[in-house]
C-alpha positions as CSV (number, residue, x, y, z in Angstrom):
1,M,-41.5,170.6,94.9
2,K,-39.8,168.1,94.6
3,R,-37.1,167.1,97.5
4,G,-33.5,167.3,97.2
5,L,-34.3,170.0,94.5
6,T,-32.6,173.2,95.3
7,H,-32.4,176.5,93.6
8,Q,-35.7,177.1,92.0
9,S,-34.1,180.6,90.7
10,K,-31.2,178.7,89.1
11,R,-31.9,177.3,85.6
12,Y,-29.0,174.3,86.9
13,V,-29.1,172.3,89.7
14,G,-26.8,169.5,91.1
15,N,-23.1,169.3,90.8
16,A,-21.1,169.4,87.4
17,V,-21.2,165.7,87.4
18,N,-24.5,165.3,87.9
19,V,-26.3,168.6,86.4
20,I,-29.9,168.5,86.5
21,L,-31.8,171.3,83.6
22,K,-35.1,173.6,85.4
23,K,-38.2,172.8,82.9
24,F,-37.7,176.2,80.7
25,Y,-41.0,174.6,78.2
26,K,-45.2,174.9,78.6
27,R,-45.7,173.9,75.4
28,V,-44.5,170.8,73.4
29,E,-45.2,170.4,69.3
30,V,-44.3,168.1,66.5
31,L,-44.5,170.0,63.1
32,P,-42.5,170.2,59.9
33,P,-38.7,171.5,60.4
34,K,-38.4,175.4,59.3
35,D,-35.3,174.2,57.6
36,P,-35.1,170.5,57.2
37,L,-31.8,168.6,57.9
38,S,-32.3,166.6,54.3
39,S,-35.4,165.2,52.8
40,A,-35.6,162.0,54.7
41,Y,-36.5,164.2,58.1
42,K,-39.7,165.6,57.9
43,F,-40.8,166.5,61.7
44,S,-39.8,168.5,64.3
45,I,-40.0,169.1,68.0
46,F,-41.0,172.6,69.3
47,L,-40.5,173.9,72.8
48,D,-42.5,177.0,73.2
49,G,-42.3,177.5,69.7
50,K,-38.4,176.4,69.5
51,V,-37.1,174.0,67.7
52,S,-34.3,171.8,70.2
53,K,-31.4,171.1,69.5
54,T,-28.5,168.4,69.2
55,P,-25.2,168.6,71.3
56,S,-24.0,169.9,68.3
57,Q,-26.5,172.2,67.9
58,R,-27.9,170.8,65.1
59,Q,-32.3,171.1,64.7
60,L,-33.7,167.9,67.0
61,Q,-35.6,166.4,63.5
62,F,-37.1,163.3,62.5
63,R,-37.9,161.0,60.0
64,K,-41.1,159.4,61.3
65,P,-44.0,161.1,63.2
66,E,-43.9,158.3,65.6
67,L,-40.9,158.8,67.5
68,A,-41.6,162.5,67.3
69,Y,-44.5,161.6,69.6
70,L,-42.8,159.4,71.4
71,V,-39.9,162.3,72.4
72,A,-42.3,165.1,72.5
73,A,-43.8,162.7,75.1
74,E,-41.1,162.3,77.3
75,F,-40.5,166.2,76.9
76,D,-44.5,166.6,78.0
77,S,-44.2,163.9,81.0
78,Q,-41.6,166.2,82.8
79,D,-42.3,168.1,86.1
80,Q,-40.0,170.8,87.5
81,Y,-36.8,169.5,86.3
82,L,-35.3,167.6,82.8
83,I,-34.8,164.1,84.2
84,P,-32.4,162.8,81.5
85,S,-33.0,159.3,82.9
86,T,-36.1,158.9,81.9
87,M,-36.0,160.3,78.4
88,P,-33.8,158.1,76.9
89,L,-35.6,158.3,73.2
90,L,-34.1,161.7,73.4
91,T,-31.0,161.5,74.4
92,M,-30.5,158.5,70.7
93,S,-32.0,160.6,68.7
94,R,-30.2,163.7,69.6
95,T,-27.6,161.6,69.5
96,A,-28.6,159.7,65.7
97,V,-28.7,163.2,64.5
98,D,-25.2,164.3,64.5
99,A,-24.0,160.8,63.5
100,D,-25.7,161.5,60.5
101,F,-23.6,164.2,59.6
102,D,-20.4,163.4,61.5
103,T,-18.7,161.2,59.8
104,E,-16.3,161.0,63.2
105,L,-19.3,160.2,65.7
106,R,-20.1,157.0,63.6
107,E,-16.9,155.8,63.1
108,K,-16.0,156.4,67.1
109,F,-19.8,154.2,67.3
110,I,-18.5,151.6,64.2
111,M,-15.3,151.2,66.4
112,D,-17.2,151.0,70.4
113,I,-18.7,148.3,68.2
114,V,-16.4,146.0,67.0
115,N,-13.8,146.3,69.6
116,F,-16.9,144.7,72.1
117,V,-17.1,141.9,69.8
118,Q,-13.3,140.3,72.0
119,S,-14.1,140.9,75.0
120,D,-17.8,140.5,74.5
121,T,-19.6,139.0,78.3
122,A,-21.8,137.1,76.5
123,C,-18.9,134.7,75.8
124,Y,-17.0,134.4,79.2
125,R,-18.1,130.7,80.6
126,E,-16.9,130.7,84.3
127,E,-15.6,127.3,84.6
128,E,-14.7,127.1,87.9
129,K,-18.8,127.4,88.7
130,R,-19.6,124.4,87.0
131,E,-23.3,125.0,87.4
132,L,-23.1,128.9,86.4
133,S,-21.7,127.6,83.6
134,E,-23.6,125.1,82.3
135,I,-27.1,128.1,82.7
136,Q,-24.5,130.6,80.3
137,D,-24.3,127.6,78.1
138,R,-28.2,127.1,78.0
139,Y,-29.0,131.1,77.8
140,L,-26.3,132.5,75.4
141,N,-24.8,129.7,73.3
142,P,-28.7,130.1,71.6
143,L,-27.9,133.7,70.9
144,I,-24.1,133.6,69.5
145,A,-25.8,130.9,67.2
146,R,-28.1,133.2,66.4
147,V,-25.3,135.8,65.1
148,N,-23.4,133.5,63.5
149,Q,-25.9,132.4,61.2
150,K,-26.8,135.9,60.2
151,L,-23.7,137.3,60.0
152,N,-22.0,134.8,58.9
153,T,-19.0,134.1,61.5
154,N,-17.9,132.3,63.7
155,L,-18.1,133.4,67.0
156,G,-17.9,131.2,69.8
157,A,-17.9,131.0,74.1
158,A,-14.3,131.7,76.1
159,R,-13.7,128.8,78.5
160,G,-10.1,129.8,79.3
161,L,-7.7,132.8,79.1
162,M,-6.5,131.1,75.5
163,D,-9.8,130.6,73.9
164,T,-11.0,133.0,71.5
165,I,-13.9,134.9,71.0
166,A,-13.9,135.7,67.3
167,T,-11.0,136.0,64.5
168,D,-10.0,138.5,62.7
169,D,-12.8,137.7,60.1
170,D,-15.2,137.7,62.5
171,S,-14.8,141.0,63.4
172,Q,-13.6,142.3,59.7
173,K,-17.7,140.7,58.7
174,I,-19.0,143.0,61.9
175,R,-17.5,145.5,61.0
176,D,-18.4,144.8,57.6
177,Y,-22.4,144.9,58.7
178,V,-22.4,147.8,60.8
179,R,-21.3,150.8,58.8
180,K,-23.5,149.3,56.1
181,I,-26.4,149.9,58.4
182,D,-28.4,154.0,58.7
183,P,-27.2,156.3,61.7
184,W,-30.2,156.1,63.7
185,H,-29.8,151.9,63.5
186,L,-26.0,152.4,64.3
187,T,-26.6,154.6,67.1
188,S,-29.1,152.2,69.0
189,L,-27.1,149.1,68.4
190,N,-23.9,151.5,70.2
191,F,-26.4,152.6,72.8
192,A,-27.3,148.9,73.6
193,T,-24.2,147.2,73.3
194,N,-23.0,149.6,75.3
195,T,-25.3,149.0,78.1
196,L,-25.6,144.9,77.7
197,K,-22.1,145.2,77.6
198,S,-22.4,143.0,74.4
199,F,-22.2,143.0,70.8
200,I,-24.1,139.7,70.6
201,L,-26.9,141.1,73.0
202,G,-27.5,143.9,71.3
203,Y,-27.5,142.5,67.9
204,N,-30.5,140.3,69.2
205,L,-32.8,142.5,71.0
206,L,-32.3,144.8,67.6
207,I,-32.5,142.7,65.3
208,C,-33.4,139.5,66.2
209,D,-36.8,141.1,68.4
210,L,-35.2,139.0,71.7
211,P,-37.3,141.1,74.1
212,T,-35.5,143.5,76.4
213,K,-36.3,142.0,80.2
214,E,-34.5,138.6,77.9
215,A,-32.3,140.8,77.2
216,V,-30.8,142.0,80.2
217,F,-31.9,138.7,81.9
218,A,-29.1,137.3,79.8
219,S,-26.1,140.5,80.6
220,R,-27.0,139.9,84.0
221,L,-26.6,135.5,84.3
222,E,-23.5,135.3,87.0
223,E,-25.0,138.8,88.6
224,S,-28.3,136.6,89.0
225,Y,-26.5,133.5,89.8
226,Q,-24.1,135.1,92.9
227,I,-26.8,136.8,94.5
228,D,-28.7,132.8,94.8
229,Q,-26.0,131.3,96.0
230,Y,-24.5,134.0,98.5
231,G,-27.7,136.9,98.7
232,L,-27.0,140.9,98.2
233,V,-24.3,141.8,99.2
234,H,-24.8,145.4,100.4
235,T,-22.1,147.6,100.8
236,L,-21.1,149.9,103.8
237,P,-20.8,154.1,102.8
238,N,-17.3,155.5,103.5
């Protein structure tokens, strides 16, 4: 039994904020869906013969077998309890299926992404700390330039409170681009943008093949600099 997980007779454990679901299946299968959501969806995941569902209670289905088997592996790797943090592809797949058939959800993702442009962390520079600003320029400016080249935008680094990262025209171009991509890529871009706190880093990760480790490193440049300068600060519990 895993330490800290009790009440095995219950299906759920934990508090209302962080609920852990007890594993309720033994067999995981990838099979053709009984009722395809559309002609594009050709694979589904069954748990003990029952199809897995999305948050909106649609059948969890996939367009390609590779992703279906990767998500099935996430299900199969769980032990006594389902740990959501170890099932990221499942989380994104469920959301992508719902986004494919929910216009309002897609529009929310589009607005989330566009709203990040004006506060994109990849565009802020610490002018009071010249060394950090130079590090940010070295790592982040090429990524900004790559977005500008591909989307015909003119995004720039903000070196003061009055500097503008993106014009209205830039935001519109990004909105037009995001609106054209399919729901699965839209969901992935939204997830990456929110996780990295940057559309620029999310775009480079998913569209320009920036390695994941480099994207995460770039998103934590200021944090890494602070640790190098002052060490890791541990906060005391209340």
